C-alpha angles and dihedrals in degrees: 000000000000128000136149090273094045109039119195119257115242124246117255125200125218140161111279117245134187087261086068095050097095093052091043091052091050092050091047091049091052090049107044139040090228106053128197122229127231087255091053091053093043089052093051093047089052092057111100093222095052129080132177135202123202128201114217127193110198126201131219085261091058105250112150103183112160116260095183144001146185128210120203132186116202126187136154096358095310132092138190133203103238092188142332124194138169125197105265090233091058101045123121096039100096099261093126091051091050091050093049093047091051091050091048091049092052093047091049091052088048089053095242108162104203138025122201132190141169122223134180104258089223093058097096098177092051094045089050091049093051094045089049089054092054101264118143131196113259100165148351133231110206116219093003100140119057113222104196106252095350128088113283116263124234123245124225112220107216132187137194123193111223103184 
């Protein structure tokens, strides 16, 4: 709730840690048909080539539970977005854009030349976000995303040059 007498608290970004894994798993589960467990996320965060960034929205009472996150794997001058998710109740406020910009900034500092991702071609807001951040379509994977009982959706493979 935000009103003139109760302003919203801004989002802060921080490196993801294993202490965030439970909240990250819950956000991922609420965002995708194929969820990742706490153990899956812990395992990724333990990999030396993977880093994560969490978005936290505090409250006036001090809670800083993650409301979104991104996980990136970087190797040999290239990187890929493993996953990005924002709590469905917090979408539309720019958190995903902030997470992606922070990841791009870090990769640029680390001298990574290219960043890749895959996105469901039917996810209009995500495709718009990525195009707005300078990604372009470089491929397509037919039937990549399972949709429960519906036909599988295709993934767009997108790339952004960072150099």
